[in-house]
N, C-alpha and C positions, 0 to 999 in steps of 0.2 A: 870786730872779730868775734865769732861765736864758737861755742864748744858743742860738738855733736857727738853723742854717745848713746849706747844702750846701757842703762843703769838698772840694777836691781834695787828697788826702793818701794816705799809706801806712796800710794797715789790715790786721789779721789777727786770727785767734783761734787761740791755742795755749796749752797748759798751763793750761786753765781760765781764761784771761785774754783779754780783748779789748784790742788794742793799737792806738792811734790816734796817728800821728806827723804833726804839723802843722809844715811847714817855715817858717822865717823867710825874709825876703827874700833874705839872702845865701846861703841853702841849706846852709851849713855847720852852722847851729844848727837844732834842732827842739824843739818843745814836745811831749812825749810823755805820754800818759795810759795807765796800766796799770789797766784796770778788771776786777776779778774777775767771773766769771759769777755771777749771783744765787745759785746753789746753793753757792758757796764763801764760807765765813765770812771776814770781813775780817781778823781778828787772825791766823788761820792763813795767809791770803794774804800779809800784811804780813811775818810772820816768815820765810816761805819766799822772798820776793822779793829775792834776792841780786843782787849786781852781775853775776854770771855769768848768772843767769836773765834779767835785763834785757837783757843783750847778746844772748843767744840769741833772745829775743823780737824784738828789733830786726832781727837777721839774718833771722828768719823773715818779718818784714814786708817786708824787702828781696827775699827770694826769692818770696814769695807776695803781692806788692803788688797782685795782681788781687783779693785779699781773699777773705773768706768771708762769705756772707750766710746766716745760720742758717735763714732761711726758703726758701732756694733748694733746688731739687732736686739730687740727687747728680750727675745728668747736667749740669745747669747749672754746678755747681761744677767738674766735670771739664773742661768747655768753657772756663771762665774761666781755670783754672790752666794749661791747655795753650796759651793765647794768649800773645802778647808781654806781658811784665810791665811794668806802669807804675803810677804813682799813679792813683787814680781817685776819682770822686765818692762822698761818704759823707754820709748825713743825720746831722748832728751835733747833739746837745743836751748842753751842759755848763753847769754853774753858773757864775755870775759869782762871783769871790772874790778876796780879797787876804789874803796871809799874810806875816807877818814872823818872821824867825828871827834870834836873837842868841846863837849858841853860845858856850860858855866856851872860847875859843881857847887861852888860856894852859895850861889843864889838858890839852887835846888835844895840844898841842906837847910838854908835859912827858911825856905818856904815850909820845910818839915818841922820847923821849930827848933832847930839846932843853931842857937845864936850865941850862947855863952862861949863856945869854943872860938868864935871869931872876935869877941869883944874883950877877952881877958877875964880873969876871975875863975877860970877853969883850972882844975888841978891836973897839971901835966908833968908832975915831978917824976913820973915813971919814964918820961922821955928825956928830960933834962932837969938839973937842979935848980936852974934859974926860975924864980917865982913869977916873974912878969912875962912868961912865955904864953903866946896865943897863936892861933892858926890864922894866917893872913889870906890864904887861898887854898883851894883844893884843885889839883890839876889831874884831869883824866883824859886820856887819848885812846881812842879805839880805832883800829884799822881792820877792815875786812877785804880780803882779796880772793876773787874766784878765778881759777885758771884750770888748765888741763890736768894739773897735778892734784886738784882738790881745792878746798877752801882753807885759808889761814885767817885767824882772827886774833887780834891783840896779842897776848902772850900765849894763847892756846893755838896749837897747830894740829890739823887732823887731815886724814885722807879719807876719801869716799871709798868704801869697801863694798864688795858684792858677796852675797851668799848664794850658793848654788842649791836649788831646790827644783823639784818637778814643777813645770809651768803649764797652765792651760794651753790648748792648742789654737788659741786665737791670736791674730797678729797683735803685737804689743801696742798699747795706746801711745799716742804722740803728745808730748808736752813741749810746746814751742813758746818760749819766753821772748816774744818778738815785740812786746809792748810793755809799758810801765807795770811794775809789780812791787810787792812788799816782800821782805825776806827777813829771816831771823835765824839766830843760833839758839837752840833749845837744849837744855839739860834736863833729862827725864820729864819732858813735857812742859817745862817752865822756861819762858824766855829770858835769856841773859843778854841778848843783843838784838835790836830790831832796826831795820833800815828800809830804805826804798830805792829802787832803780828806775829812773825816769829818762 
């Protein structure tokens, strides 16, 4: 089942990727979809989609939030890009989905050099008076759900909101997530959750 809607959001195409950034109500958070163009193989795309590339794509969406409509003429695109930049209306089709992640946090923390916490000998008296206290495991579970109501993630819940502003008189570009993509929840441009839909 898919969600079809006109959304006021940031949108751009760069590096063989369509980027759609849907703001949450507080505007500090965004649900972002990185959709490779159909000519790009998803495995190659996923391997090359680094944090630096994501950040660059989001900055491109900031600078070019007038967007790119692949069916528009070059003259129309130049006219769009030369106007004041703002989020604009996009025809959005994305699948409804729910994903759960439960990474092995103990292993990740140990790879970062945090070992004493798990072996004992760490001063945890602020937690409990027992001297032989140590951490056995760290449990983290993240859930992301995309539905008509918006996106919900772990303990944070948000709604996709729209701002009304004058729009260019071109038909809105179409963003159709009908093949595998990467997505993330970003706080002020920094990723706090990254996933993929296949």
